[in-house]
C-alpha positions in Angstrom: 25.7 -72.9 -87.8 26.4 -69.2 -88.1 24.2 -66.3 -89.3 24.7 -64.7 -92.7 26.8 -61.5 -92.2 25.2 -58.1 -92.7 25.2 -56.9 -96.3 28.1 -54.6 -97.1 25.7 -51.8 -98.2 24.1 -51.7 -94.7 25.3 -48.7 -92.8 25.3 -48.7 -89.0 25.7 -44.9 -88.7 25.0 -42.2 -91.2 25.7 -38.4 -90.7 25.9 -38.2 -86.9 28.3 -40.5 -85.1 27.3 -41.3 -81.5 29.8 -40.1 -78.8 30.6 -43.6 -77.6 31.3 -44.8 -81.1 33.5 -41.7 -81.9 35.4 -42.4 -78.7 35.9 -46.1 -79.5 37.2 -45.2 -83.0 39.8 -42.8 -81.4 41.3 -45.5 -79.2 44.8 -46.5 -80.5 45.1 -49.7 -82.5 45.2 -52.8 -80.3 43.8 -50.9 -77.3 40.3 -52.0 -76.3 37.8 -49.5 -75.0 36.5 -49.8 -71.5 33.5 -48.5 -69.6 35.8 -46.0 -68.0 37.6 -44.8 -71.2 34.5 -43.9 -73.1 32.1 -40.9 -72.2 30.1 -41.5 -69.1 26.5 -41.6 -70.3 23.7 -39.6 -68.8 19.9 -39.6 -69.4 20.2 -36.8 -72.0 22.5 -39.0 -74.1 20.5 -42.2 -74.0 18.4 -41.6 -77.1 21.4 -40.9 -79.3 23.7 -43.8 -78.2 23.4 -47.4 -79.3 22.7 -49.9 -76.5 22.9 -46.9 -74.2 21.0 -48.4 -71.3 23.3 -51.4 -71.1 26.3 -49.2 -71.1 25.0 -46.6 -68.6 23.8 -49.1 -66.1 27.2 -50.9 -66.0 28.9 -47.5 -65.6 26.5 -46.4 -62.8 26.0 -49.4 -60.5 29.3 -51.2 -60.8 27.8 -54.5 -61.8 29.6 -55.1 -65.0 27.8 -58.1 -66.5 24.9 -58.3 -68.8 23.0 -61.0 -70.8 20.0 -63.3 -70.4 20.2 -66.6 -68.7 19.3 -69.4 -71.2 17.3 -72.5 -70.3 17.5 -75.5 -72.5 14.1 -77.3 -72.5 14.5 -79.9 -75.2 17.1 -82.7 -75.2 16.3 -85.0 -78.1 19.3 -83.8 -80.3 22.5 -82.6 -78.8 23.9 -81.7 -82.2 20.9 -79.5 -83.0 21.3 -77.8 -79.6 25.0 -77.1 -80.2 24.2 -75.6 -83.6 21.5 -73.5 -82.1 23.8 -72.2 -79.3 26.6 -71.4 -81.7 24.2 -69.4 -83.9 22.8 -67.6 -80.8 26.2 -66.5 -79.7 27.4 -65.5 -83.1 24.2 -63.6 -83.9 24.7 -61.5 -80.8 28.4 -61.0 -81.5 27.7 -59.9 -85.1 25.0 -57.5 -83.9 27.6 -55.9 -81.5 30.2 -55.7 -84.3 27.6 -54.0 -86.6 27.2 -51.3 -84.0 31.0 -51.2 -83.4 30.4 -52.2 -79.8 31.9 -55.7 -79.8 35.2 -54.6 -78.3 33.4 -52.8 -75.5 30.5 -55.1 -74.6 31.4 -58.6 -75.6 33.8 -59.1 -72.6 31.0 -58.1 -70.2 28.4 -60.4 -71.8 27.9 -63.4 -69.5 26.6 -66.6 -71.0 24.8 -68.5 -68.3 23.4 -71.7 -69.9 21.2 -73.9 -67.7 21.0 -77.6 -68.8 19.1 -80.1 -66.7 17.5 -82.9 -68.7 15.8 -84.5 -65.7 14.0 -81.3 -64.7 13.9 -79.2 -67.8 13.2 -81.6 -70.7 9.7 -80.5 -71.9 9.4 -78.1 -69.0 6.5 -75.6 -69.2 7.3 -71.9 -69.3 5.8 -71.5 -65.8 8.2 -74.1 -64.4 11.1 -72.3 -66.0 9.8 -69.0 -64.7 9.7 -70.4 -61.2 13.2 -71.9 -61.5 14.6 -68.7 -62.9 13.0 -66.8 -60.0 14.9 -69.0 -57.6 18.1 -68.4 -59.5 17.6 -64.6 -59.5 16.8 -64.6 -55.8 20.2 -66.3 -55.1 22.1 -63.4 -56.6 25.4 -62.9 -54.8 28.8 -61.3 -55.2 30.4 -64.8 -55.0 28.3 -66.2 -57.9 27.7 -63.1 -60.0 30.6 -60.8 -59.4 31.3 -57.4 -57.9 28.2 -55.2 -57.5 25.8 -58.1 -57.5 24.6 -57.2 -54.0 23.0 -53.9 -55.2 19.3 -54.2 -54.4 18.4 -52.4 -57.6 19.7 -55.3 -59.8 16.5 -57.2 -59.3 15.0 -54.9 -61.9 17.8 -55.5 -64.4 17.0 -57.7 -67.4 19.6 -60.3 -66.3 17.6 -61.0 -63.2 14.1 -60.3 -64.5 13.9 -62.0 -67.9 15.3 -65.3 -69.2 15.5 -67.2 -72.5 13.5 -70.3 -72.9 14.5 -72.7 -75.7 12.1 -75.6 -76.5 12.0 -77.9 -79.5 10.0 -75.4 -81.6 12.8 -72.8 -81.1 15.5 -75.4 -81.9 13.8 -76.3 -85.1 14.2 -72.8 -86.4 17.9 -73.2 -86.7 17.4 -76.2 -89.1 14.9 -74.1 -91.1 17.4 -71.3 -91.3 20.1 -73.7 -92.5 17.9 -75.2 -95.1 17.0 -71.6 -96.4 20.8 -70.8 -96.6 21.6 -74.0 -98.4 18.8 -73.2 -101.0 20.5 -69.9 -101.7 18.9 -67.6 -99.1 16.2 -66.7 -101.6 12.8 -65.5 -100.7 11.4 -64.6 -97.3 14.3 -64.8 -94.8 14.1 -67.4 -92.1 14.8 -66.4 -88.5 16.3 -68.3 -85.6 14.0 -67.8 -82.6 13.9 -67.9 -78.8 11.3 -67.2 -76.2 11.8 -64.5 -73.6 10.0 -65.1 -70.3 9.1 -62.4 -67.8 9.9 -63.7 -64.3 7.2 -61.7 -62.5 4.4 -62.1 -65.0 1.2 -64.0 -64.1 -0.3 -64.5 -67.5 -3.0 -67.1 -66.7 -6.7 -66.1 -67.1 -9.0 -64.5 -69.6 -8.5 -61.0 -71.1 -11.4 -58.6 -71.7 -10.6 -58.3 -75.4 -10.8 -62.0 -76.1 -7.5 -62.7 -77.7 -6.9 -66.2 -79.1 -5.7 -68.6 -76.4 -2.0 -69.0 -76.1 -1.3 -71.9 -73.7 -4.5 -71.1 -71.9 -4.0 -67.3 -71.8 -6.4 -65.0 -73.6 -4.9 -61.7 -72.3 -2.8 -59.5 -74.5 0.2 -60.0 -72.2 1.0 -63.7 -72.2 4.1 -63.1 -70.0 6.5 -64.1 -72.8 7.5 -63.2 -76.4 9.1 -64.9 -79.3 12.2 -63.0 -80.5 14.6 -63.2 -83.4 18.0 -64.0 -81.7 19.8 -61.5 -83.9 18.2 -58.6 -82.1 18.7 -59.9 -78.5 21.1 -57.1 -77.5 18.6 -54.5 -78.5 15.8 -56.3 -76.7 18.0 -56.5 -73.6 18.7 -52.8 -73.8 15.0 -51.9 -74.1 14.0 -54.2 -71.2 16.5 -52.1 -69.1 13.9 -49.3 -69.1 10.5 -50.8 -69.9 8.4 -53.9 -69.4 8.3 -56.7 -72.0 4.6 -56.1 -72.6 4.9 -52.4 -73.4 5.6 -50.6 -76.6 7.5 -53.2 -78.6 5.6 -56.4 -77.7 4.6 -59.1 -80.2 1.9 -61.5 -78.9 2.7 -65.1 -79.6 2.8 -66.8 -82.0 4.1 -63.7 -83.8 7.9 -63.0 -83.5 9.6 -59.8 -82.6 10.5 -57.6 -84.6 9.0 -58.6 -87.9 5.7 -60.0 -86.7 5.9 -63.3 -88.7 4.2 -66.2 -86.8 5.8 -69.3 -85.4 6.6 -71.8 -86.8 8.1 -70.6 -90.0 6.8 -72.7 -92.9 9.2 -73.8 -95.6 
């Protein structure tokens, strides 16, 4: 299953072309841009460049991999999982293509998919959070590549946040496919994942009395539902701010549109 491509009328850039994009366009045909062949980003440029934090961090610290670790937590249907995973990857690729960054960033995107039916089938978010914490703590040059021994990487999204896919998330790909087969008419369906904050401790009651989400009544639940088509942008944002800050949707709402889970037919 693949996402519907962006409409032809949708423009990625209007009057001002970002410096990185201008540089990529100037590369000769057949020559892929690299992190060294484009402008070296500084803090002044960040607000004007797409996915600028991803690019700048890889240019600065020498660790040239990005992407969330994905935990599969439902094992009833392998075909559904394969369809979901295909959609997830293609949605990210199409988003990079839309911003003209696929040739620069796709080769650095590392897909780490954790499957363990004995331990993860039906696993709670807290269990996955603990398991991801162990994975992040085991960071090494041998496993993760050059630059992985930089102490500052513990704050990078790759080692601070992970993707949690349970049965409810998997079902969204079937809902999306049904919507497409019916002509993609009406309110668009969205394929969804959950992003977990490794260091969050969401249990307990909040002073504002939010509805309980898995026993948590605080505003910050320690996780968020996200449309998979915007994952690269979410990763970029989490490079500089916490999950629960400015652009946070409290479950069951889904970032960025705010529609609740599950999507009804």
